[in-house]
C-alpha positions as YAML, in Angstrom:
chain: A
units: angstrom
residues:
- id: 1
  name: MET
  ca: [53.61, -131.14, 120.05]
- id: 2
  name: MET
  ca: [51.61, -131.86, 123.20]
- id: 3
  name: LEU
  ca: [53.70, -133.24, 126.04]
- id: 4
  name: PRO
  ca: [52.81, -134.19, 129.59]
- id: 5
  name: SER
  ca: [54.06, -131.53, 132.01]
- id: 6
  name: ARG
  ca: [56.04, -134.11, 134.00]
- id: 7
  name: VAL
  ca: [58.04, -135.53, 131.09]
- id: 8
  name: ARG
  ca: [61.82, -135.41, 131.57]
- id: 9
  name: VAL
  ca: [63.58, -133.56, 128.73]
- id: 10
  name: LEU
  ca: [67.36, -133.78, 128.38]
- id: 11
  name: ILE
  ca: [69.19, -131.62, 125.88]
- id: 12
  name: ALA
  ca: [72.67, -132.36, 124.52]
- id: 13
  name: ASN
  ca: [74.91, -129.31, 124.75]
- id: 14
  name: GLU
  ca: [77.18, -130.38, 121.89]
- id: 15
  name: SER
  ca: [75.99, -130.67, 118.31]
- id: 16
  name: VAL
  ca: [75.47, -134.16, 116.88]
- id: 17
  name: ASP
  ca: [76.22, -135.58, 113.44]
- id: 18
  name: PHE
  ca: [72.73, -136.04, 111.95]
- id: 19
  name: ARG
  ca: [73.86, -138.91, 109.78]
- id: 20
  name: LYS
  ca: [73.28, -140.89, 112.98]
- id: 21
  name: SER
  ca: [69.91, -142.55, 113.28]
- id: 22
  name: PHE
  ca: [68.32, -144.48, 116.14]
- id: 23
  name: ASP
  ca: [71.33, -146.58, 117.17]
- id: 24
  name: GLY
  ca: [73.83, -143.76, 116.75]
- id: 25
  name: LEU
  ca: [71.74, -141.38, 118.84]
- id: 26
  name: CYS
  ca: [71.30, -144.09, 121.49]
- id: 27
  name: GLY
  ca: [75.10, -144.28, 121.63]
- id: 28
  name: VAL
  ca: [75.29, -140.52, 122.19]
- id: 29
  name: VAL
  ca: [72.71, -140.82, 124.98]
- id: 30
  name: ARG
  ca: [74.74, -143.57, 126.69]
- id: 31
  name: GLU
  ca: [78.28, -142.28, 126.10]
- id: 32
  name: ALA
  ca: [78.06, -138.48, 126.03]
- id: 33
  name: LEU
  ca: [75.02, -137.89, 128.24]
- id: 34
  name: GLY
  ca: [75.48, -140.85, 130.60]
- id: 35
  name: GLU
  ca: [71.77, -141.72, 130.41]
- id: 36
  name: ASP
  ca: [69.69, -144.77, 129.55]
- id: 37
  name: PRO
  ca: [67.98, -144.32, 126.16]
- id: 38
  name: LEU
  ca: [65.26, -146.76, 127.30]
- id: 39
  name: SER
  ca: [64.10, -144.37, 130.02]
- id: 40
  name: ALA
  ca: [60.94, -142.35, 129.54]
- id: 41
  name: ALA
  ca: [62.93, -139.18, 128.86]
- id: 42
  name: LEU
  ca: [63.02, -137.16, 125.65]
- id: 43
  name: PHE
  ca: [66.55, -136.58, 124.33]
- id: 44
  name: VAL
  ca: [67.01, -133.42, 122.26]
- id: 45
  name: PHE
  ca: [69.87, -132.97, 119.79]
- id: 46
  name: ARG
  ca: [70.85, -130.25, 117.33]
- id: 47
  name: ASN
  ca: [73.02, -130.28, 114.24]
- id: 48
  name: ARG
  ca: [76.22, -128.24, 113.85]
- id: 49
  name: ARG
  ca: [74.49, -125.34, 112.05]
- id: 50
  name: GLY
  ca: [71.72, -125.24, 114.66]
- id: 51
  name: ASP
  ca: [68.90, -125.22, 112.10]
- id: 52
  name: GLN
  ca: [67.71, -128.78, 112.86]
- id: 53
  name: ILE
  ca: [66.54, -130.58, 115.98]
- id: 54
  name: ARG
  ca: [65.97, -134.28, 116.58]
- id: 55
  name: ILE
  ca: [64.16, -135.72, 119.56]
- id: 56
  name: LEU
  ca: [64.64, -139.37, 120.52]
- id: 57
  name: TRP
  ca: [62.12, -141.12, 122.74]
- id: 58
  name: TRP
  ca: [61.55, -144.72, 123.82]
- id: 59
  name: ASP
  ca: [57.78, -145.41, 123.94]
- id: 60
  name: ARG
  ca: [57.81, -148.84, 125.70]
- id: 61
  name: ASN
  ca: [58.04, -150.94, 122.52]
- id: 62
  name: GLY
  ca: [60.29, -148.97, 120.14]
- id: 63
  name: PHE
  ca: [62.06, -145.71, 119.48]
- id: 64
  name: ALA
  ca: [60.41, -142.65, 117.99]
- id: 65
  name: LEU
  ca: [62.44, -139.93, 116.31]
- id: 66
  name: TRP
  ca: [61.05, -136.46, 115.67]
- id: 67
  name: MET
  ca: [62.82, -133.99, 113.44]
- id: 68
  name: LYS
  ca: [62.32, -130.32, 112.76]
- id: 69
  name: ARG
  ca: [64.23, -128.12, 110.31]
- id: 70
  name: LEU
  ca: [64.01, -124.35, 110.12]
- id: 71
  name: GLU
  ca: [63.96, -122.79, 106.68]
- id: 72
  name: ARG
  ca: [65.60, -119.63, 108.08]
- id: 73
  name: GLY
  ca: [67.55, -118.98, 111.24]
- id: 74
  name: THR
  ca: [68.67, -121.30, 114.01]
- id: 75
  name: PHE
  ca: [67.21, -122.78, 117.16]
- id: 76
  name: PRO
  ca: [68.26, -120.68, 120.18]
- id: 77
  name: PHE
  ca: [69.59, -123.48, 122.39]
- id: 78
  name: PRO
  ca: [69.90, -122.56, 126.07]
- id: 79
  name: LYS
  ca: [73.37, -122.62, 127.61]
- id: 80
  name: HIS
  ca: [74.06, -125.39, 130.14]
- id: 81
  name: SER
  ca: [77.29, -126.43, 131.80]
- id: 82
  name: GLY
  ca: [78.46, -129.98, 131.19]
- id: 83
  name: ALA
  ca: [77.37, -132.40, 128.47]
- id: 84
  name: LYS
  ca: [73.64, -132.08, 129.03]
- id: 85
  name: GLY
  ca: [70.95, -129.79, 130.33]
- id: 86
  name: THR
  ca: [67.30, -130.16, 131.23]
- id: 87
  name: LEU
  ca: [64.18, -128.45, 129.98]
- id: 88
  name: SER
  ca: [60.55, -128.50, 131.03]
- id: 89
  name: SER
  ca: [57.93, -129.53, 128.48]
- id: 90
  name: VAL
  ca: [56.91, -125.86, 128.19]
- id: 91
  name: GLU
  ca: [60.52, -124.82, 127.55]
- id: 92
  name: LEU
  ca: [60.84, -127.53, 124.87]
- id: 93
  name: ALA
  ca: [57.67, -126.26, 123.15]
- id: 94
  name: THR
  ca: [59.10, -122.73, 123.31]
- id: 95
  name: LEU
  ca: [62.39, -123.91, 121.78]
- id: 96
  name: LEU
  ca: [60.57, -125.72, 118.97]
- id: 97
  name: GLU
  ca: [58.77, -122.49, 118.13]
- id: 98
  name: GLY
  ca: [62.14, -120.77, 117.72]
- id: 99
  name: ALA
  ca: [61.84, -118.58, 120.81]
- id: 100
  name: VAL
  ca: [64.60, -118.10, 123.37]
- id: 101
  name: VAL
  ca: [64.29, -120.29, 126.46]
- id: 102
  name: ALA
  ca: [65.27, -118.20, 129.46]
- id: 103
  name: LYS
  ca: [65.82, -119.83, 132.82]
- id: 104
  name: PRO
  ca: [64.30, -117.87, 135.72]
- id: 105
  name: VAL
  ca: [66.73, -116.15, 138.06]
- id: 106
  name: ALA
  ca: [66.51, -117.23, 141.72]
- id: 107
  name: TYR
  ca: [66.31, -114.39, 144.24]
...
C-alpha cells in the first residue's frame, strides 16, 4: 500500500465490531474519535481478536474501505492514551506488515 508521506492516519484504540460497514464506521469516527469522516485522513480499526484491520478513507467522491486479515497471529497495535492515536504512513505500512510500531523516545 503506497501512501503519501503527509497523509494523516488516525488509529482507534478500542476494537470495533466488524459487522459495521461504511456508515457504522463513520459513526465510530464521529462519536468515539471526534473526527470528521469526510476529512482526508485514514481511519484504522481492528477487530476484538486483533487479527483483522479495516481502513476507512474518503476520496472526495465516496468512501473506500480496505481490509486485511492475518491467517496467524495478531496485529501489534501501538498503545495510545485516549480514544485515538496517530501514525505516520511509514508506521501504518509497518503495522500492516505485522511488525511492531515503536514510537521514538525523545531525549
